DRENDO-28284 format. One record per residue (C-alpha): z, y, x; residue number from 1; chain. Coordinates in steps of 0.2 Angstrom, whole numbers. Example, Ala and Ser with C-alpha at 12.3 -4.5 7.8 and 13.67 -1.06 7.14 Angstrom:
# residues 2
ATOM     Z     Y     X  nr kette
ATOM    39   -22    62   1     A
ATOM    36    -5    68   2     A
//
This chain:
# residues 182
ATOM     Z     Y     X  nr kette
ATOM   439   438   517   1     A
ATOM   438   435   536   2     A
ATOM   442   447   550   3     A
ATOM   439   446   569   4     A
ATOM   451   459   579   5     A
ATOM   445   467   595   6     A
ATOM   457   476   603   7     A
ATOM   461   493   590   8     A
ATOM   446   488   579   9     A
ATOM   439   474   566  10     A
ATOM   425   467   560  11     A
ATOM   427   461   542  12     A
ATOM   418   449   531  13     A
ATOM   419   451   513  14     A
ATOM   410   444   498  15     A
ATOM   404   456   485  16     A
ATOM   396   471   479  17     A
ATOM   392   484   492  18     A
ATOM   393   499   483  19     A
ATOM   409   497   476  20     A
ATOM   418   493   493  21     A
ATOM   431   503   499  22     A
ATOM   424   511   518  23     A
ATOM   420   529   523  24     A
ATOM   397   525   525  25     A
ATOM   390   512   514  26     A
ATOM   374   504   523  27     A
ATOM   359   504   511  28     A
ATOM   345   490   517  29     A
ATOM   332   502   515  30     A
ATOM   313   503   514  31     A
ATOM   303   513   525  32     A
ATOM   299   525   510  33     A
ATOM   318   527   507  34     A
ATOM   314   522   489  35     A
ATOM   330   516   480  36     A
ATOM   322   502   471  37     A
ATOM   329   484   468  38     A
ATOM   344   473   475  39     A
ATOM   358   483   488  40     A
ATOM   346   499   486  41     A
ATOM   346   497   468  42     A
ATOM   365   494   467  43     A
ATOM   368   512   478  44     A
ATOM   357   522   466  45     A
ATOM   365   512   449  46     A
ATOM   383   515   456  47     A
ATOM   380   534   467  48     A
ATOM   369   540   454  49     A
ATOM   352   551   459  50     A
ATOM   359   564   470  51     A
ATOM   357   549   483  52     A
ATOM   336   547   481  53     A
ATOM   336   568   478  54     A
ATOM   342   568   498  55     A
ATOM   332   553   501  56     A
ATOM   315   562   495  57     A
ATOM   318   575   505  58     A
ATOM   319   564   522  59     A
ATOM   308   550   520  60     A
ATOM   298   540   525  61     A
ATOM   306   533   541  62     A
ATOM   302   519   553  63     A
ATOM   307   501   552  64     A
ATOM   322   499   564  65     A
ATOM   328   517   560  66     A
ATOM   343   525   552  67     A
ATOM   347   539   541  68     A
ATOM   363   547   534  69     A
ATOM   365   555   514  70     A
ATOM   379   561   504  71     A
ATOM   388   545   493  72     A
ATOM   385   554   476  73     A
ATOM   397   546   465  74     A
ATOM   402   530   477  75     A
ATOM   417   527   483  76     A
ATOM   411   530   499  77     A
ATOM   408   548   507  78     A
ATOM   392   543   514  79     A
ATOM   377   531   515  80     A
ATOM   368   526   529  81     A
ATOM   350   520   526  82     A
ATOM   344   508   538  83     A
ATOM   324   501   537  84     A
ATOM   324   484   539  85     A
ATOM   310   472   542  86     A
ATOM   300   463   532  87     A
ATOM   300   445   537  88     A
ATOM   283   440   545  89     A
ATOM   279   459   550  90     A
ATOM   282   456   570  91     A
ATOM   295   459   579  92     A
ATOM   308   455   567  93     A
ATOM   324   450   577  94     A
ATOM   321   466   588  95     A
ATOM   320   478   573  96     A
ATOM   335   470   563  97     A
ATOM   344   474   579  98     A
ATOM   338   489   579  99     A
ATOM   340   495   561 100     A
ATOM   359   489   563 101     A
ATOM   361   498   581 102     A
ATOM   355   515   574 103     A
ATOM   366   513   559 104     A
ATOM   382   510   569 105     A
ATOM   377   528   581 106     A
ATOM   373   537   565 107     A
ATOM   393   532   560 108     A
ATOM   399   536   578 109     A
ATOM   392   553   578 110     A
ATOM   400   557   562 111     A
ATOM   414   550   568 112     A
ATOM   417   537   554 113     A
ATOM   432   526   554 114     A
ATOM   425   512   543 115     A
ATOM   407   507   538 116     A
ATOM   401   493   527 117     A
ATOM   383   483   527 118     A
ATOM   375   470   518 119     A
ATOM   363   458   525 120     A
ATOM   350   469   530 121     A
ATOM   332   463   526 122     A
ATOM   341   446   520 123     A
ATOM   335   448   501 124     A
ATOM   320   455   495 125     A
ATOM   310   456   514 126     A
ATOM   315   436   515 127     A
ATOM   322   437   531 128     A
ATOM   333   420   535 129     A
ATOM   351   423   532 130     A
ATOM   357   412   546 131     A
ATOM   346   422   561 132     A
ATOM   352   437   550 133     A
ATOM   370   434   554 134     A
ATOM   369   428   571 135     A
ATOM   358   446   576 136     A
ATOM   371   457   564 137     A
ATOM   386   450   570 138     A
ATOM   383   451   590 139     A
ATOM   375   468   589 140     A
ATOM   391   476   579 141     A
ATOM   404   464   593 142     A
ATOM   393   473   606 143     A
ATOM   393   490   598 144     A
ATOM   414   488   594 145     A
ATOM   418   483   612 146     A
ATOM   409   498   621 147     A
ATOM   411   512   607 148     A
ATOM   428   522   597 149     A
ATOM   420   523   581 150     A
ATOM   418   514   567 151     A
ATOM   435   505   570 152     A
ATOM   431   495   555 153     A
ATOM   414   486   554 154     A
ATOM   413   477   535 155     A
ATOM   400   466   533 156     A
ATOM   399   463   512 157     A
ATOM   388   449   510 158     A
ATOM   382   446   489 159     A
ATOM   386   429   484 160     A
ATOM   396   413   491 161     A
ATOM   381   406   498 162     A
ATOM   378   423   510 163     A
ATOM   394   424   514 164     A
ATOM   396   406   519 165     A
ATOM   382   407   532 166     A
ATOM   389   423   541 167     A
ATOM   408   415   540 168     A
ATOM   402   401   548 169     A
ATOM   390   412   562 170     A
ATOM   406   421   566 171     A
ATOM   417   406   568 172     A
ATOM   404   402   579 173     A
ATOM   406   416   589 174     A
ATOM   423   418   588 175     A
ATOM   426   401   596 176     A
ATOM   414   405   611 177     A
ATOM   423   420   615 178     A
ATOM   441   412   613 179     A
ATOM   432   399   627 180     A
ATOM   429   412   639 181     A
ATOM   448   417   638 182     A
//
């Protein structure tokens, strides 16, 4: 586990299954139709039960970059924030990923959610390069944390040692550049 504290807030990296994270909200790396298929969505569906998909069916579809919130069924979390990430190669992916991350954080802020856990959005079956994903998501989270009261804790939950290692390297680099400014 790696963490970076900014004032009274924390950005934390962990390795594991996001469906099992103890946070008030977990983010689903969603598709536009909000169908909980494989990967992160499949884990959320398996552990959370059918009520999450039922809520998604009454909301979707959404645009890439948008985020919507549902209950979390049987998960430890209270909410699932469904962020529609870009498919690599569709165009303007960096901006769409940043927008999906920020819209998830805005949803959390609106509900005064204290802790939120993100996966590496679009880095799985949507083939977004993991290093670029880490840079975009970490910077978006840190910028949001500096300007907003909620959430107080942002967890980036990476599946597998390789993904965790990439995010850790990126966070170490960003942390060093922040320290160099002091």
